C-alpha positions as CSV (number, residue, x, y, z in Angstrom):
1,M,0.0,-0.1,0.2
2,I,1.4,3.5,-0.8
3,T,0.6,6.9,1.2
4,T,1.6,9.9,1.5
5,L,4.0,10.3,3.5
6,T,3.6,11.9,7.0
7,T,5.3,13.0,9.8
8,D,3.4,10.2,11.0
9,A,5.7,8.0,9.2
10,L,9.0,10.0,10.0
11,D,10.2,7.5,12.8
12,A,9.6,4.6,10.6
13,C,11.4,6.4,7.8
14,V,14.5,6.9,9.9
15,A,14.7,3.4,11.3
16,L,14.1,2.2,7.8
17,Y,17.1,4.7,6.4
18,V,19.8,4.5,9.3
19,D,19.9,0.3,8.6
20,T,19.5,0.5,4.6
21,F,22.6,3.2,4.1
22,N,24.3,2.2,7.2
23,R,24.7,-1.4,5.1
24,P,27.0,-2.1,2.1
25,P,27.0,-0.6,-1.0
26,W,26.5,2.6,1.0
27,N,28.4,1.7,4.2
28,E,27.6,5.3,6.1
29,S,27.4,6.1,9.6
30,W,23.8,7.0,10.3
31,S,22.8,8.2,13.5
32,V,19.2,7.9,14.3
33,E,19.5,11.7,15.3
34,D,21.2,12.9,12.6
35,A,18.7,11.4,9.8
36,A,16.0,12.2,12.0
37,Q,17.3,15.9,11.5
38,R,18.2,14.8,7.7
39,L,14.2,13.6,6.9
40,G,12.5,15.9,9.3
41,D,14.2,19.0,7.3
42,F,13.0,17.4,4.2
43,L,9.9,17.0,5.0
44,A,9.3,20.4,6.3
45,T,10.5,22.3,3.5
46,P,8.2,24.6,1.6
47,R,6.3,22.4,-1.0
48,A,7.8,18.9,0.4
49,H,6.3,15.8,-1.1
50,G,6.7,12.4,0.1
51,V,5.0,8.6,-0.2
52,C,5.8,5.6,2.0
53,S,5.2,2.0,0.6
54,W,4.0,-0.6,3.4
55,D,3.8,-4.2,3.0
56,S,0.2,-6.1,4.3
57,D,1.6,-6.1,7.9
58,G,2.2,-2.2,8.3
59,T,5.8,-2.6,8.0
60,L,7.6,0.1,6.3
61,V,8.8,-1.1,2.9
62,G,10.4,2.3,1.5
63,F,9.7,6.1,1.1
64,A,10.7,8.8,-1.3
65,V,11.0,12.7,-0.4
66,G,11.5,15.8,-2.1
67,H,10.6,19.2,-3.4
68,L,8.9,21.2,-6.0
69,E,11.2,24.2,-6.7
70,R,10.4,27.1,-9.3
71,S,12.7,27.4,-12.3
72,G,11.1,29.9,-14.8
73,A,7.4,29.4,-15.6
74,E,7.1,25.9,-14.2
75,D,8.0,23.7,-11.5
76,H,10.7,21.5,-11.0
77,F,10.5,18.2,-8.3
78,L,13.9,17.5,-6.7
79,L,13.9,14.1,-5.0
80,K,16.0,14.5,-2.0
81,E,15.9,11.1,-0.7
82,M,14.8,7.4,-1.5
83,C,15.1,4.8,0.5
84,V,14.1,0.8,0.2
85,D,14.6,-2.0,2.7
86,T,17.7,-3.7,1.4
87,G,15.4,-7.0,1.5
88,A,12.9,-5.6,-0.4
89,Q,14.6,-4.3,-3.4
90,R,13.7,-5.5,-6.8
91,R,10.4,-6.2,-6.8
92,G,9.3,-3.2,-8.1
93,H,8.6,-0.9,-4.9
94,G,11.2,1.7,-6.1
95,T,9.4,1.8,-9.7
96,R,6.1,2.3,-7.4
97,L,6.9,4.5,-4.7
98,L,8.8,6.9,-8.2
99,E,5.0,6.2,-10.0
100,A,2.8,7.4,-6.8
101,L,5.0,10.5,-6.3
102,A,4.3,11.3,-10.3
103,E,0.8,11.0,-9.6
104,Q,0.8,12.8,-6.6
105,L,3.0,15.5,-8.6
106,G,0.4,16.0,-11.3
107,A,1.8,17.8,-14.5
108,V,5.4,18.2,-13.4
109,Q,7.4,17.1,-16.3
110,H,11.1,18.1,-14.7
111,W,12.9,16.0,-11.7
112,Y,16.4,15.8,-11.4
113,L,18.0,13.9,-7.8
114,L,22.0,13.6,-6.6
115,T,23.2,9.5,-6.5
116,A,26.1,7.6,-7.1
117,R,27.4,7.2,-10.6
118,D,27.7,3.8,-11.8
119,S,25.8,2.3,-9.0
120,D,22.9,0.0,-8.3
121,A,21.0,3.4,-7.3
122,S,22.2,4.9,-11.1
123,A,20.9,1.9,-12.7
124,F,17.6,1.6,-11.3
125,Y,17.1,5.7,-11.7
126,E,17.8,5.2,-16.0
127,R,15.7,2.2,-15.6
128,N,12.9,4.5,-14.8
129,G,13.5,7.0,-16.9
130,F,16.2,9.5,-15.6
131,R,19.0,10.0,-17.4
132,P,22.9,12.0,-16.7
133,A,22.1,16.0,-16.9
134,G,24.2,16.9,-19.9
135,R,25.4,20.2,-19.3
136,M,25.0,19.9,-15.0
137,G,27.9,18.8,-13.0
138,V,28.1,18.7,-9.2
139,F,31.0,20.8,-7.6
140,V,31.5,20.5,-4.1
141,R,34.2,22.7,-1.8
142,P,35.9,21.2,1.1
């Protein structure tokens, strides 16, 4: 079942996020507090949109969250975070989350996101209609 992401689901999203991104292939070191801050901030962003996927027993399987940004005369959607339980990946949950977000967003045609190049995540996004940006690059400062 897919539902709109609300603050009521935030604790479940945080637990899933920490569990997923602290495992391979990401091997990050998220604490519950830091993940709660990150996801809470994303959900509190003006014009935020998010969805959750739940299995039949009410366990969170995945979520996606981002926000609309105005660009000229149209809105673009920045997908800030997406997470599917490692044991439930490659079963269509991620694709269904993207489809539910697309339904929620309506006529918004332009989406963008950041993810690791040459990764399972980038391959997933490409299978779902995303492509590497032609002119854009990511710049970082120490």
